[in-house]
Each structure stands twice: as structure tokens, then as C-alpha cells.
N, C-alpha and C positions, 0 to 999 in steps of 0.2 A: 368207520371204526372196526378194527379187526376183532375176530372172535376165535376162541379156541374151545373145542369140545372136551369135557371131562366126564368121567363116569364116577358117580358117588360110590364110595366104599372100596374101590380098587386100590387106590394109593394107600388107604388105611390098612387094608389087608396085607399089602406087601411090607409095610412098616412093621406091623405086628409080627410077621414071620421073621424079620431080621433082628428083632430086639430080644436080648437075653433076659430082660426083666419082665416079659409080658405073657408067659404061657397062661397063667390064670386069667389074665385079662382077656386073652383071645377066646377062652372058653366061655367067659361070662357075657361077651358081647355078640350079638347076632346082627350082622350087617345087612342092611336093606339095599339091594342094588336097584337103583332107579334110573329113569331115562336120562339121557345126556343133557347137560346144561350148557348154555352158551356162556363161556367165560369172557367177560368184557375187558377191554383194554383201558377203560376210563369211564368217568361219570359225566353225564350232561350237566350235572349241578356243580361241577368243579370248573373254575376258570383256568386251572392248570392241570395237566395230566402228564405222566411220565412213565417210563418203562419199569413199573413196579413188579415185584416178584408175584407171580400168579399163584393162587392157592394150589393148583395142581402140581406145582413144582416144590412145594414146601415139604411134603412128606418124604420125598426122595432125598432132598437136601439134608433133612434131619437124620435120616438113616445113614447117609454118608458121614456126617459129622460124628455120629455115635460110634461108628466103626473105627474112627481115628482117635478116640479119646476114652480114657478110663475115668473121666470126671463126670460123664453125662449119663443121665437116665431119661429116656424118651418113653412117654406113655400116651395112650389114647384114653382120655378120661370120660368119654361119652360121645354123643352125637348132637349135631345141630337139629333144627326143626325139619331140615330136608335130608337128614341122615349123613351129613358131612362129619368127618372125624374132628374131635376137639383135642388138639395136641397140647400136652404139657411137658416141658423140659425142665428137669431139675439138675443143677450143676453145683458141685461141691468138690473140695479136695478129695483125692482118692481114699484117704484114711477115714473120711466121713461117710463115704458110701457104705451101705449096710448098717449104719447106725441111725438112719432116719427115724425108725420106729422109736428108738430110745430117746432121741431128741424131742420128738413129738410128745412122748410120755412125760418127759421132764417139763415141757411147756404146759401140759395139762395140769401139772402140780401148781401152776400159777393161779388156777381157779379154786384150788382147795387149801393150799397153804402159802399164800402170797408172801408173807413175811419170811418164811423159810426159803422161798425161791429167791427173794432179794438177797438173803444172806449167802446163798449158794453162788449167786452171780458175783458177789463181792470176793468170794474165795476161789473162784474158778475163772480167771480172766481170759482163758483160751476157749471159752464156749463159742458156739456158732449161732448166729441169729438168722432167721429166714427173712428174705426180702422178696416181694412178689411184684412182677412187672406184667401188666395186662396189655396185650397187643390188639389194637384196632377194633374196639367194640363197635365203632361206626364203620360200615363197610367202605364208604367213600373216602375215609381218612387213611389212605394206604400206608403212609409213612411210618406209622407206629409199628406194624409187624415187620416192615423192612428193617427198621432200627433194631428190633428184637432179634431178628435173624443174624444181623451183624454182631450183636453182643453175644449171642449164643456161640457163634464161631470163635470169637475172641476168647471167651472164658473156657471154651472146650480145648483150645489148641495153643494159645499163646502162653509164654513163660516170663514175660517182663515183670519187673518188681511190683508195679501197680496191680496188675492182674493177680499175681500170687498173693499179695497182701489182702486184696478183697476176698479171695477164695479161702484164705486162712481164717477169716473172721465171719464169713457169711455163707449161707446156703441160698442160692438164687433159684427162684421158681418163676419160670416164664409160661404164662398162658398165651401161647404163641399167636393164635388168631382167635379172638373171642367170638368173632362173628363171621364164620366161613361163608354163609349164605350171602351176606352183604358184600363180601370181597369178590365173590364169583360174579354176582349180578350188578356190581358197582352201585349198590344202594346203601342207604344209611342203616336200614333196619334188617332184621333176619327174614327168613322165608315166610313167617306168619305175619310179617308187616309190623312187628313190634320193635320199637326203639329200645334196645337192651339196656341202655344207660338211663332208662326211666323205670326199670322193672325190678329194682332191688328191694322194694318193700312187698310187692306182689309175688315176684319170683314165679311167674307163670310159664316161662320159657325154659327149655332144656339147657340152653347156653348159660342162662342166669343161674340155674340150679347147680350146674357144674362149677361155676365160679364161687358160689356160696359154699359149696362143699369143700372146695380147695382152700378158701379163707378159713373155714372152720377147722380143717385138717392141720393147717400150719400156724394159724394165728400170726401172720407176718408182722414184723416190727415196723416195716415200711411197705406201703402199697403205692405203686406208680401206675397211673392210667393214661395211656397214650392216645392223643387226639390231634386234630388239626381242623380248621386253620384260623388262627387269630393273629391279626396284625393291625398296627396303628391304633391300638386302644390308648396308648400314651405316646407322645412324640418320641420317635426313634427308639421305642422300646417294643421289640418284636417277639411275638409268641406270648404265651401266658403260662405262669406257674402259680398254683395255689400255695399259700392259704388265701381264704376268701374274705370278702367284706361282710358286714352285718346284714341281716340278723343271723346269729349262730343258734342252732337248735339247742334249747335249754337242757336236753337230755344228754348232751356231751359232758364229759369232765374236761371242758375246753381249756382250762388253765394248763393241764398236762400236755395237751396237744400243742398249744400255742407256744409253750416253752421252747420247743424244738423246730416247729414247722417253718418259721420265718428264716431261721439260720440255715435250714436245709434248702429252702427255696433260693436263698442268696448264694449258697454253695453251687447250686445248679446253674444259676446265672453266671457266676464267676467262671465255671468250666466252659460254658458257651462262649463267653467273651474272650477267654484265653486262646480259643481257636478261631477267632474272628477272621484272621487272614486266610483261612482255608475255604471260606465261603466264596462262591462265585457271583452271586446276585447282588445288585446294588442295594436292595432292601437290607441285606445282611451286612454289607460292607459299611453302611452308614449307621448301623444300630449302636445304641449306647447302653443297652441292657434289655431286660425282659420286663413285661408287664406283670407285676405281682399285685393282685387286686387289693389285698389287705394293706399293702404299703402305699400303693399308687392311686387309690380311689376311696371314695367315701361309702359308696354302696353300688349295687347293680350286678354283683357276681357272688351270690351267697352260697353257703353250704348248709342251708336249713333243712331241706327234705332228705330222708335216707334213701331216696330212689336212685341216686347216683352211686356208681361203684366205689369211688374212694371214700365218700361220705358213709356208705354202709360199712366199709372196712374199718372206719374209725371207731365204730361201736365194738369191734373186736380188738381194740387197742392199737391199731395201726396208725402210723403217721401217714395220712393219705394225701396224695397230691394228684390233681388233674394237670396234665402237661399238654398244652396246645401249641403245636408247631406253627410257624407263620405261613408256610406255603406247601403246596403239594408237588414237591420236586426233590431232587437229590440234596439240595440245601436243607430242605425240611427234614429229611432223614438224618442228616448230620447234626442239625439242631437238637433233634430228639435223642440221638445217640449221646451227645455231649451232656444234655440235661440229666440223663439217667446215670452216666458216669459220675457227674457231680454229686448226685444223691448217694451213690454207692460209696464214694470216698468219704462223704460227710458221715454216713452211717458207720463206716469202719472206724473213723476217728472218735466217734462219740457213743459207740454201741453200749458200753457199760452203763452210762448214766441214762441213755435213752430207754434201754430195756427195763431199768429199775422204775422209770416213770410209767412205762407201759404196765408193769405189774402193779404199780400204785393204783391205777384205775380199777383193776380187779379187786384189790384190797379194799378200796372204798366201797365197792358194791357189796362184798361179803360182810364188811363191818357196818353196813348201813350208815356210812359216814360220808356225807356229801358237803364239804365245807363251803362251796360256792353256790349252793342251792338254798332257796328258802325252805324253812321247815314245813313239811307237809307236801312239798312238791312231789317227792317220791312217796307213795303210800306204803304201808307195811306189807300189803299184799293186794292182789287182784283175785276176786272170787268169780269163777265162771260157771254159773248154773247150767244145767243140762235139761233140755226139753225131752221128756220121756218118749214122746211120739216121733219127734224129728230131731235127733241129736246131731245131725250131720254137720250143721254149721259150726257148732262148738267143737266138734271133733276135728274138723278141718283146721280150725284155729289152733288147737292143741298140737296137732301134728306139725303145723307150720312153725310154731314156737320152738318145738323140739329140734326141728331141722336147723334152726338158727342158734343152737347151743343155749337155749333158755330152758331152765329146769321147771317142770310142771309136776305137781303131785295131785293125787286123787284121794278124797276123804274116804276112809274105811268105816267111819261112823258119822252120824249126824253131829253138827257143831253149830256154834253161835259166834257171829262176828259183827261188831258194831251194833249189837242188839237185835240182829236179824238171824233167824234160824235157817240152816241149809241141810239138805238130806245127804245121806251117804251117796257117794258117786260124784259129788260136786268136784270140779277141778279148781286148783289153787295155784297161783303163781306168786310165790314168796319173793319179796324184793330184796332180801339179804343174800344176793347171789352176784357172781362175778360180772355178768353182763346185764346188770340192772338197767343201764341206760338204753340198751337195745330193747329190753322187755317193755320199758316204759314208753319209748317212742312208738312202739307198735300198739300199745293198749290204751294210752291216754286219749282224752277227748280232743286234744289240740287246743289252739288259742287263736284269737283274732289279732293278727299283727298288722292290720291295715294302717295304723298310725305310726308304725315303727320305721317304715321306709316308703319311698314313692312307688316302687314296683318290685316284683319278684321275678327271678329267672324262670322258675317253673312252679309246680304246685306247692301249696302252703298248708295243706291238710290231707290226711290219709288214714285216719283212725280205723284200725281193723274192726273193732266192735261196731262202730257206727256205719261203716261201709261194707262190712261182710254180714252184719245182722245178728251178732250174738251179744250177750250181756257180759261185761267185764266190770264188776263192781269194786271200786277202790275202797279198801278198808284201811282206816288210819290207826286204829288201836291194835294193840297186841291181842292175840286170841290163841286158844289151845285147840288143836285138831289132831286126830290120829289119821295119818295119811301115808300113802306109799308112792314112791317115784313112779311116774308113768313112762312106759315104753310106747312104741308106735301103736296106735289104735287101728284095729281092723275089725270093727264090729259089723256083723251081718244084720240086715233087716229081718222083719218077721211079719206074718199074717195071723191074726186071731179072729175068731168068730166065724159065722156062717155066711156073712154078707147080707146085702150089698156092702161094699167096702169104700170107706172114705179116704181119699188121698188129699191131705190138707195143702192149700196153696201157701206153703210155708218156707220153701227154700229152692235153690237151684236143683238140688237132687230130687226134690219132689216133682218138679215140672219135667225133669229129665225122665223120671219114672213114667209119667203120663205119656210122653212122646214115645218111649220104648214100647209101652203097651199098644198105643195106636199103630205103630209100625209093625207090631206083631198081629194086627187085625183084631185087637180087643176093643170092644165098645166102651167109650168113656163119656160121661156127661159132666157139665160144669154148671154151678149155680151162680147167682148174682154176686156173691162174695168172692168168687174166683176159685172155690174149692171144687174138687173133682170126685167122681163116684164111678164105680164099675160094679156091674152085677155078674161079672165073670166068676167062675168057680175059683176057690182058693188055690187049688193045685195048678191052675192055668197061669196064675200071676205070681206064684210063689218065688220062682227063680229070679224074676226081675226085681221083686221087692227085696229079697235078700241082698242082691247086688246094690240096691239103692241105699241101704242102711236105715230106712224108715221102719217104724213099727205101726202098722195100720190095722184098724179094727172095723167092726160092722157099724153101719149108720143108715138111717132112712134117707132115701133120695128125695130132696125137696121137690116140690111141684114145679118150681121155676127152673129146674135144671134142664139144660138142652145139650144135645149131643155135639161133641166137638170132632173135628176131622184132623187127619194127618196133613199138615199144611206144607206146601212147597214154597220156600222162601228165597227170594233173590235180594242181594244187597249190592248197592252201587259201589263199585271198586275204585278206590283212589290208589292208583299204581305207584304213587310216590310224589305227588304234587307237593311243592313246598318242602321237599325232603322228608315227608312223613306219609304214612298210610293211615289217614285219620279214621278210616272205617274199621280198622283191624280189631280194636277192642270190642266193638259192637258185634263184629263177625264171630269172634271167639266166645262172646257171651251167648249168642244164639246157638252156637254149636254145643256149648256146655249145658244149655237148656234142653238139648236133644233134638233141635231142628236140623233138617237137611238144608244146608245153605249153599247157594250158588252165587259166586261173584260175577258181576257183569260190569264192563266198562261203560262209560257214557256212549261211546261209539256203538257198542254192541246193542244197547237199548235202542239207540236210534235206528240201527239196521235191522234188528231181529224182533223188536217188540218184547212184550211180557206175557204173551198168551199162555205160556206153559206154566205160569206161576200163580199162586194164590195171594202172595204178599210181596210188596216191594218196599225195601227199607233204604232210606237215604240217611247216611250218618257221616258227615264230613263237610269239607269246605264248599261254600257256594261257588267257588271258582271252578269246580268240576264241570259245571254246565255253562261256563262262559263261552260266548261264541268264538272268541279268539283268545289265544294265550300269548302274552308278551314275553314270558321267560322261556328260554330255550328248553330247559329241563322239563317244564310243565307241558310242553306241546305234545310230548309222547303220551300223556295220560288223558288229555281232553278230547274235544271233538276234532275231527280231521278237517272239517270245513264248517263255516257258519251255518250252512243249510241243515246240518245235522241237529242243531238245536231245535229247529222246527219239527223235525221227525221225532226227536226225543219227546218233545212236549205232546205231540199228537199221539204217540204210542202210550204215554202215561195216561192221557185222557181216555183213550180207548180201553185201556186196562181197567180203569175205574168204572167206566160205563158198563163193562162186562162183569162187574161184581168183584173186582180186585180190591185189595186193601193196601193203602199207602201209609207208611209211617216215617215221619221225619224226626231225627234225634239230634238235638243240639242247635246252636246258633246258626251255623253255616247251612245246615239242612233246612232250617226254618226260613232263612232268607231265600234259599233256592225254591222253596214251596211257594213263596210269594211271587217270585220271578216266573214260575210256571203257571201262575193264575189259579192255584188250587186253594187259596185262602184270601179273604179280604181283610184279615186281621192286620193290625199294625205290629210289625216285628221290631221290638226294642232290644238293642244289644249293648252290653257293657264292654269294657276294654279287654284286649287279648290277655293281659296279665292278671286279670281278676279270676279267682277260683276259690273254692272252699266248700264247706259243709254248712247247709242252711236248714232252718226249720221250715217244714212244708205241711200244709193242711190238705190231706187227700180225702176224697169222698168215700173211700172204702167200698167201692162197688165198680163193676165194669172194668175199665182200664186200670183203675187203682185198687182193685180188690186185694185185700190182704194188707193194706196200708191205712193208717188212720190220721186223725188230727194230731197236731204237735209232733209229727213224725219228722224224718230227716231226708235230705236229698243232697246231691253233689252237683256243683256247677263249675264249668270251665269255659271262660268267655260267656258269662251268664246272658240268658235271653229270657224275655217274658213277652206276654201278648196283651195288646190293648185293642179296643174296638171289637169286642168279642161277642156282640149281640147275637150273631148267627151260630154260635158255638155251644156245645155242651162243655162246661168247665169242670174238669176232673180233679184239678189240684191248683192251689195258689200258694205263693210264699206266705208264711205266717204274717198276720197283720199286727205285728208288734215290733218296736224299734230294735229289739234284741234278736231278731229272727236269724241274723247271721252268726253262726256258732264259732267257726274256726276258719282261718285262711286269710286271704288278702283281697279286699274288694272295696275300692274307693266309691263313694257316693251310692252305697248299696241301699240307702233309704228310698231311692227312686223305685225300687222293685217291691217294697213292702206291700204285702196284700195283693199283689198282681198275679194274674193267671200264668201258670207255668206248664200245665198240661191241658190241651184242648182238643176237641173232636168236632169237625164240621158236621152240621146237622143234615145237609143235603147231599153229602158224598162221604165215602169211607176214607177220610183223611184225618189222621191223628198227628199232632205235633207235641213232642215231648221236649220241653226246654231243659230238663235235667240231663246230665251225662249218664244215661242208664247203663252203658257198657264201657265206660272209660278205661282204656288200657287193660281190660280184663280184670279190673280191680274192684269195681263197685258191685260186688255180688248181690248186696241187699236190694239193689235197684233193678237187677236183671229181670225180675218178674213183671216190671212195667212193660217190658218187651213182649213177654209171653201173654200177659193179659191183653195187650193191644192186638196181638195176633189171633187169640182165641175169641175175643169179644165179637159177638154177632152184630 
């Protein structure tokens, strides 16, 4: 496989220098020049590879196009996780350039006066609508960005009737390569190992944040997300174009979306089929159409979770479509190009009625009028109380909501809602607002959809309050409150009293503060409940406490408190097995908790051992330690030869015998722990498609300090433990038939009351069946990791 070296930041800097629209941008961005990357020519996980446009070529090509056209605006809107530029190209008729701000301002009126906006649309048929095309969010799906580049060149330079008609009616926004890291390294995910098309509720990654900001900036009428590769889902129907099968998320105003989505999908199909003779491959020459899940299937390709890019865009009123080309070759590029052209023609022909229905979604939110929802489904408001000592979790939630165009207010005086009193400073999300559906899907508890369909495509529960650990109290009745709109919160922490000082085991920020102090050489102790104490002087810890956002005070150090150490943590790295880095969420969780984390491959553990570390975390597939790998792509990330398994096992045993700590997270790691002979428990695993939020009874000490009975946990491919006589059981699934709260999990009654966190009594081995670091989303569970690390 050929490689080409590129230097991060160089191409971006040359593009910025050549662009007449970017002086302010150039001043605001500071580029990080990093070491050379090896730019790959293809992926081991693709059955086909072709001569796709390399990321290192894209910046220069955009600069060339921009010089030739007065329709094009090229910007760098941010950086990827490895500091690669995120290119955004906006194309419109020349008389529209310079009016983008006015157009965006007019669109914002849709959220304030939607009725007037609809009237304005009626009287101004020459208005322009924004359409957004997202290029290759998965790095191995190269065809998306290649099609985008061809479309950019066409709409920048060509003057045919179709091109000019589309430009007279639309503004085209191209997010050219949404995942530069993945394209460079020929991997599905970004440089942090995160699948960006699963990150749109969490928004943990800079690439996702850039796309969210772009959607919020333009509120596109249509959003197209380019993917590959789907073929043979239906006889002679190649590729995939959404809309989706059931279940549909109840927080959508789905009737407004569905009114246009199928017509647009079939318009894309028609455009592809009209150019059938131009395809060269037999797969394409014999195709009779495309696979449109809602039309061609009963279930199996749902749009339920807001983690996917087009589904997220739908909450901003967009007609969102995932487009999956059939193959990774030039035919695949042509298929994608034609699909997008079909969508653009359809939007141009129907823009007036489509935009009025987009505005209708916002009108329903503002008027609290949801005609296809049961009464009470949308509460009047959500009340978000604030912990006076540790407000950080609620503040993170408020900032997150605001970044997603959801209005939050803060009470200026005490008030009462549904008979309960709340103090001044409480946050409130009123649900009579334009994007009520997005607010509700982030804040509701979720629902158990196990009986609705046989299986789900991905997660089925994601509640921010339940999985980030803040209260969001749904209020059904009207109430009066004096409140002010909240802007971004940047509250500093504080220290009060003379000490010793208590740092509660209450949040990610709290544990991060502890690790910061330990790394600064400050002595810290921990009690049996997991809370922390320091006898250091206030002025010594003040700066770190201010940065943390906590408000800490004096407290007596309990007699059972023991000193904790700055721990060196290693995590077993999944470099991309099964097209995912399954350890990445846990790695990010550990980093956010403040631990210094080193990734080690299975081969590195086998060759080097673990003697320089205090903790070894296994979070990922059991296939990582398989003696042989049958799939070509997986071979790169597993053992180099079967003998390395024996070395790996011996080095882990030696590590434990020398006082090391081993932590397994999730089903795969638990099965691997059994394979390594580190537990005699029976590991019982549910199906891969099972996931959700469950009630968990924690012991509230040691590994589960800070968690109690009737608490919550998250499972993904659920696992539990039986034959646990030799274990200390720290948590069990709640022993009631309703223990499963939200999500999709067939036959979950088998896990009722069973152990889900255990620690071996004769060795320092802890197994956590819950997904404590899942995709950097389950903040509330992160402290299970820190508890396990600090527990003596």
C-alpha cells in the first residue's frame, strides 16, 4: 500500500493566505504544526479501493476553484482532533454573496415570528434556501468527499441551465471532509477513535462541534450525509437513501418530515437511474432502483436516536437523508453525485412549500401545539436545580443546551412549580420554543421500545439527565417565574474555611480536581464513601479549585480515610478492529477524570509488559486477544503470532502479582478476563443489539462510592455475572421486573437482580458490566472508573 506524507496545518495556512474572505479567521485560529502523518491509499476494511482524492490535495484544489469563481466562499471553520483543517465551501449566485448575514438573520426570524416568516415566503418567491451536504463523516467511505469536490467544481464554474436554476434558488453549503483524520489514516473514526456519526447527542469531538455550529448557523432546509457502502439490501436495488423504517423518535414532528422525505428520496433514485448507462460495473448496470428503507422494508434501519448527523439535523427542521453508495469506486462517486443532484432539483422545484413546512415545525414549538403527540408528552418546562457545592454537571448541561439553539432561563427569584419550591438561580427550559423537539429528546427519560421492533440499528436511550447526572424535573402545569435568559456560563470555583477541605465524590470535575492536586504534589485522602480530603493550605489549592468550578469548604477528615496516589493508567488499545475503536470512550472518560492514560496494543503488552503502570484497563472486544485474526483488517490490531497470547497472559499475571490493578469494562472485556483465567465467574452476555438505561443497586462504598440503591446505569451488549461466590459484589441490576428503564433489550428479565459489578477477593481484578465510559457520553458513570482505580 502506497503512502504519502503530509504536514498538518501547512495546506490550511496556504488556503487562508489565498482567500479574500478569511483575514479575521486567520487571526482567530492558531495552527498546531504536528509530525508528519502517513496518508494511506486505501483501507484494509474495504473490499474495493480506488484512486480517491487525498486530503492533502483538497486544500489546494479548493483554492484553485475559488480563484476561478465569484460564486465561491472557502473557509476553514475549525480543526479536527489532530489539528487538520475543516473546510467549508459556500456556493451561491454572485448577487447573493455578501448577503449571507441578512439571509441568516431572516431565517432566525422563523424562531421568533414563524407566522410572519411564512407570509414573507409567500410574498417573496425569489428567496434562497440553504442546503447542506456533509462529506465523508466515515474516513473509509471516500466516495462522499470525492462527489462533493466534483459538485463544488460544477457549481463554481458551470453555466448550464440546471446549474444556474439551482443556484438561483439555493445556497449550497459543503462540509467538504467532515473527518480529515479518518480520510488520512483510512479509518472509520477520527484521531481520538470516535465514530463521529454516533457523536451528535454528546458532541464530544471538535469535528462534531463544527458541524453542529454550521447547522445552527444556517438551519438548512435539506441535509444530505454521504456514506458507503450498502448493496443488495433489496433485489437489484443498490445503495441506500433514507427515509427510515420504524421506530421513529417521538420527539420529531414526523408528519412534516415525512410529507416531503419520500418524494425527495425517489427524486434522488430517479436521477441515479436516469444516468444508469454511464455506470461501468455490472452491479450498477443491472440495478432497478435504490433501497429506500421506509418504502422497501418493515424495520431494521431506524432514525430513532439523535446520534446520527441527518437525524440530529432534523431537529433543526432539515429534511435529513443518509445516502449510502453501493461501492467504493468511481461508480460509487457517480452514484453519490447523481443522488445529490436529484435532491437539489427536487428542493428547487418544491422549495416554497418545503420551507413553509420547515417553519411550521418551529411554529408548533413556539405555540406549544403538537397535534400528533399525546397530551403531556411535552412538559410545560424542565426545571434544572443546581447543587450549590458542585454546580458543574448542571452548568455543563446548560451550556450544551445553548450550543444547540435551545433557550435556557435562570430564575431571578424563588418560585413554585407543580407544588414544589425552587430557589433563585435555578435553571428552566421552557418548552414553548422553536426547537422543543430537540430540547425534549435531550432531557426526557426515554422509553422502553423492546416490543416495538425485533432489533435496533444502534443505541435506543441517551437521556442527558440520567447519563450526565443532573436533575431535569418535568413540570406539567403552568407556573409563574421571574427569570432572565442565560448566556454562556463561566463560573469559577471557590474555597471557604480554614481546612481540612472536603472534595465531594460528586462529578467528573471533582475527580479531575483531585488528580490535578495529586499531580501538583498535594496530599489527598479518600474515605470509604469515595469522598476526598486535603489538609493543604487554601492558597495552595485555590487556583485549581477555581478552575474546577466547585465550591469546597472545611470538614473533618474521617478516621477511615486513606491517602491516594497519582496513578499511572494503561488502557488496551483497539486500533480499529471491526471498524471501531471500542476503547476510545473509556480512554476519553479517564482523561476527563484527570488521569494520565497510555494506550498499549495487545502486542505491546505481550512484548513490554506492564511494570511501569499502576492500573491496566481493558475496555473493548474480546477479539483483541484472540490468538489468530480471520479478518484481514483486524490482523493489524491483534497479536502478531499466537505465542503472543501466552506472553500477554503471563505479563498480566505478573502485573497483578506485583500489586497492579486490573479493570475490565463491558461484555467483551469481561469475556477476555475469563479467557485470561483472572475470574472463575460465569460471564453471561445478551445480544449485540441490546442497550439502554437500567436501574442498578449500588453498595455506595468502595468501587461504587457515591452511588446508591435504585440508581441508574447504562448497558450496551449487556453482561452480568453468575457463580460469584469468590467475589465482592458491588452492584446488581435492580431485583424488580421494571428494572429496565429505557432502550431495547429482549429477554432482559434474565438479568434481573444479577451482579453487574464484582471484584475478585484474592486478586485486584474488578469487572464492571456497565458501560462506564461509553462514547464519552456516560459522564454519570465515569466515577465507577475512578473509584475502581483509587480503591485500595
